[in-house]
MIBA-350599 format. One record per residue: residue number from 1; x, y, z of N, C-alpha, C in turn; residue in one letter. Coordinates in nm, 2 decimals, always signed. Example, Ala and Ser with C-alpha at 12.3 -4.5 7.8 and 13.67 -1.06 7.14 Angstrom:
   nr     npx     npy     npz    capx    capy    capz     cpx     cpy     cpz  rest
    1   +1.32   -0.57   +0.78   +1.23   -0.45   +0.78   +1.32   -0.33   +0.78     a
    2   +1.28   -0.22   +0.71   +1.37   -0.11   +0.71   +1.29   +0.00   +0.79     s
***
This chain:
   nr     npx     npy     npz    capx    capy    capz     cpx     cpy     cpz  rest
    1   -2.58   -4.20   +1.39   -2.44   -4.24   +1.38   -2.36   -4.16   +1.28     m
    2   -2.43   -4.13   +1.17   -2.37   -4.06   +1.06   -2.34   -3.91   +1.11     i
    3   -2.43   -3.85   +1.18   -2.41   -3.72   +1.23   -2.29   -3.71   +1.32     k
    4   -2.28   -3.81   +1.41   -2.17   -3.82   +1.50   -2.03   -3.83   +1.42     f
    5   -2.03   -3.92   +1.32   -1.91   -3.93   +1.24   -1.88   -3.80   +1.17     y
    6   -1.97   -3.73   +1.11   -1.95   -3.61   +1.04   -1.90   -3.50   +1.14     n
    7   -1.95   -3.50   +1.26   -1.90   -3.40   +1.36   -1.75   -3.43   +1.39     a
    8   -1.72   -3.56   +1.41   -1.58   -3.60   +1.44   -1.49   -3.56   +1.32     k
    9   -1.53   -3.58   +1.20   -1.45   -3.54   +1.08   -1.43   -3.39   +1.08     v
   10   -1.54   -3.31   +1.11   -1.53   -3.17   +1.11   -1.43   -3.12   +1.21     n
   11   -1.44   -3.18   +1.33   -1.35   -3.14   +1.44   -1.20   -3.17   +1.40     v
   12   -1.18   -3.29   +1.34   -1.05   -3.33   +1.30   -0.99   -3.23   +1.19     l
   13   -1.07   -3.20   +1.09   -1.03   -3.10   +0.99   -1.00   -2.97   +1.05     v
   14   -1.08   -2.92   +1.13   -1.06   -2.79   +1.20   -0.94   -2.79   +1.28     l
   15   -0.91   -2.89   +1.36   -0.79   -2.91   +1.44   -0.67   -2.91   +1.36     s
   16   -0.67   -2.98   +1.25   -0.55   -2.98   +1.16   -0.52   -2.84   +1.10     l
   17   -0.63   -2.78   +1.06   -0.61   -2.64   +1.00   -0.55   -2.55   +1.10     f
   18   -0.61   -2.54   +1.22   -0.56   -2.45   +1.32   -0.42   -2.49   +1.37     l
   19   -0.39   -2.61   +1.38   -0.26   -2.66   +1.42   -0.15   -2.62   +1.31     g
   20   -0.18   -2.64   +1.19   -0.09   -2.60   +1.08   -0.07   -2.45   +1.07     l
   21   -0.17   -2.37   +1.09   -0.16   -2.23   +1.08   -0.07   -2.17   +1.19     s
   22   -0.08   -2.23   +1.31   +0.00   -2.18   +1.42   +0.15   -2.22   +1.40     s
   23   +0.17   -2.34   +1.35   +0.31   -2.38   +1.32   +0.37   -2.29   +1.22     v
   24   +0.31   -2.26   +1.11   +0.37   -2.17   +1.01   +0.39   -2.03   +1.06     s
   25   +0.32   -1.98   +1.16   +0.34   -1.85   +1.21   +0.47   -1.85   +1.29     a
   26   +0.52   -1.96   +1.33   +0.65   -1.96   +1.41   +0.76   -2.04   +1.34     h
   27   +0.75   -2.05   +1.21   +0.85   -2.12   +1.14   +0.99   -2.05   +1.14     e
   28   +0.99   -1.92   +1.15   +1.12   -1.85   +1.14   +1.13   -1.78   +1.00     g
   29   +1.24   -1.71   +0.99   +1.27   -1.64   +0.87   +1.34   -1.72   +0.76     h
   30   +1.31   -1.70   +0.64   +1.37   -1.78   +0.53   +1.48   -1.70   +0.47     s
   31   +1.50   -1.58   +0.51   +1.61   -1.50   +0.46   +1.69   -1.43   +0.58     h
   32   +1.80   -1.38   +0.55   +1.89   -1.33   +0.66   +1.88   -1.18   +0.68     k
   33   +1.79   -1.11   +0.62   +1.77   -0.97   +0.63   +1.75   -0.92   +0.78     a
   34   +1.66   -0.99   +0.86   +1.64   -0.94   +0.99   +1.77   -0.94   +1.08     p
   35   +1.86   -1.03   +1.05   +1.99   -1.04   +1.12   +2.09   -0.94   +1.07     w
   36   +2.09   -0.93   +0.93   +2.18   -0.83   +0.87   +2.15   -0.69   +0.91     e
   37   +2.02   -0.66   +0.93   +1.98   -0.52   +0.97   +2.04   -0.48   +1.10     a
   38   +2.09   -0.57   +1.18   +2.14   -0.54   +1.32   +2.29   -0.57   +1.33     c
   39   +2.36   -0.60   +1.22   +2.50   -0.64   +1.23   +2.59   -0.53   +1.29     e
   40   +2.56   -0.41   +1.27   +2.65   -0.30   +1.31   +2.59   -0.21   +1.41     k
   41   +2.50   -0.25   +1.49   +2.43   -0.17   +1.59   +2.42   -0.25   +1.72     v
   42   +2.36   -0.19   +1.82   +2.35   -0.26   +1.95   +2.20   -0.28   +1.98     k
   43   +2.18   -0.36   +2.08   +2.04   -0.40   +2.13   +1.96   -0.27   +2.15     k
   44   +1.83   -0.28   +2.11   +1.73   -0.17   +2.12   +1.75   -0.06   +2.02     a
   45   +1.85   -0.06   +1.93   +1.86   +0.04   +1.83   +1.75   +0.01   +1.72     d
   46   +1.71   +0.12   +1.66   +1.61   +0.10   +1.55   +1.67   +0.04   +1.43     e
   47   +1.59   -0.04   +1.36   +1.64   -0.11   +1.24   +1.52   -0.12   +1.14     c
   48   +1.56   -0.16   +1.02   +1.46   -0.19   +0.92   +1.52   -0.27   +0.81     s
   49   +1.44   -0.34   +0.74   +1.48   -0.43   +0.63   +1.37   -0.45   +0.53     y
   50   +1.40   -0.50   +0.41   +1.29   -0.53   +0.32   +1.29   -0.67   +0.28     t
   51   +1.18   -0.72   +0.24   +1.17   -0.87   +0.20   +1.19   -0.87   +0.05     n
   52   +1.18   -0.99   -0.01   +1.20   -1.01   -0.15   +1.12   -0.93   -0.24     g
   53   +1.00   -0.88   -0.20   +0.92   -0.80   -0.29   +0.92   -0.66   -0.25     i
   54   +1.00   -0.62   -0.16   +1.02   -0.47   -0.13   +0.93   -0.42   -0.01     g
   55   +0.86   -0.51   +0.06   +0.79   -0.46   +0.17   +0.89   -0.42   +0.28     d
   56   +0.86   -0.31   +0.35   +0.95   -0.25   +0.45   +0.90   -0.30   +0.59     l
   57   +1.00   -0.36   +0.67   +0.98   -0.40   +0.81   +1.06   -0.31   +0.90     f
   58   +1.00   -0.25   +1.00   +1.07   -0.16   +1.09   +1.05   -0.21   +1.23     q
   59   +1.16   -0.20   +1.31   +1.15   -0.24   +1.45   +1.28   -0.20   +1.53     g
   60   +1.31   -0.28   +1.62   +1.43   -0.26   +1.70   +1.51   -0.39   +1.71     t
   61   +1.64   -0.38   +1.73   +1.73   -0.49   +1.74   +1.71   -0.56   +1.87     c
   62   +1.69   -0.69   +1.87   +1.67   -0.77   +1.99   +1.76   -0.89   +1.98     q
   63   +1.80   -0.95   +2.10   +1.88   -1.07   +2.10   +1.79   -1.19   +2.07     v
   64   +1.83   -1.27   +1.97   +1.75   -1.39   +1.93   +1.86   -1.50   +1.90     f
   65   +1.85   -1.61   +1.97   +1.95   -1.72   +1.95   +2.10   -1.66   +1.95     t
   66   +2.13   -1.58   +2.05   +2.26   -1.53   +2.07   +2.31   -1.43   +1.97     k
   67   +2.22   -1.38   +1.88   +2.26   -1.28   +1.78   +2.15   -1.17   +1.78     a
   68   +2.18   -1.05   +1.74   +2.08   -0.95   +1.73   +2.00   -0.97   +1.60     l
   69   +1.88   -0.94   +1.61   +1.78   -0.96   +1.50   +1.68   -0.84   +1.50     m
   70   +1.65   -0.79   +1.39   +1.55   -0.68   +1.38   +1.41   -0.74   +1.40     c
   71   +1.35   -0.70   +1.51   +1.21   -0.75   +1.55   +1.11   -0.64   +1.52     v
   72   +1.02   -0.67   +1.43   +0.92   -0.57   +1.39   +0.83   -0.52   +1.50     r
   73   +0.82   -0.39   +1.51   +0.72   -0.34   +1.61   +0.64   -0.23   +1.55     n
   74   +0.64   -0.22   +1.42   +0.56   -0.12   +1.35   +0.49   -0.20   +1.24     k
   75   +0.38   -0.14   +1.19   +0.31   -0.21   +1.08   +0.40   -0.22   +0.96     p
   76   +0.38   -0.33   +0.88   +0.45   -0.35   +0.76   +0.41   -0.25   +0.65     i
   77   +0.51   -0.19   +0.59   +0.48   -0.09   +0.48   +0.49   -0.17   +0.35     v
   78   +0.38   -0.19   +0.29   +0.38   -0.27   +0.16   +0.45   -0.19   +0.05     k
   79   +0.52   -0.26   -0.03   +0.61   -0.20   -0.14   +0.52   -0.11   -0.22     a
   80   +0.40   -0.14   -0.25   +0.31   -0.06   -0.34   +0.28   +0.07   -0.27     k
   81   +0.30   +0.08   -0.14   +0.27   +0.21   -0.07   +0.39   +0.30   -0.05     d
   82   +0.51   +0.25   -0.08   +0.63   +0.33   -0.06   +0.65   +0.42   -0.18     i
   83   +0.66   +0.55   -0.15   +0.68   +0.65   -0.27   +0.81   +0.62   -0.33     p
   84   +0.82   +0.63   -0.46   +0.94   +0.60   -0.54   +1.06   +0.68   -0.50     v
   85   +1.03   +0.81   -0.46   +1.14   +0.90   -0.42   +1.21   +0.85   -0.30     k
   86   +1.14   +0.78   -0.21   +1.21   +0.74   -0.08   +1.28   +0.61   -0.09     s
   87   +1.28   +0.54   -0.20   +1.35   +0.42   -0.22   +1.50   +0.45   -0.24     i
   88   +1.59   +0.39   -0.16   +1.73   +0.40   -0.17   +1.79   +0.32   -0.28     k
   89   +1.88   +0.38   -0.35   +1.94   +0.31   -0.47   +2.08   +0.26   -0.43     k
***
């Protein structure tokens, strides 16, 4: 009986963990940079923006909830990997 109970608890904990991780992956953006990157361009144009710590996101502008948004289609360039000379001031 104890083994059965432990197995149920393990399944419950695993289910909660997997469920929460998939929800957080689809939460949405907490900042406006992806939308601002596409304000003056058209659908499918290349775009880029940075997050709060300077990581660079690159992609193309796509329609999302009736507005254009920069959708990443390239690997994230971490701020620590961006040469100082290439940073715009």
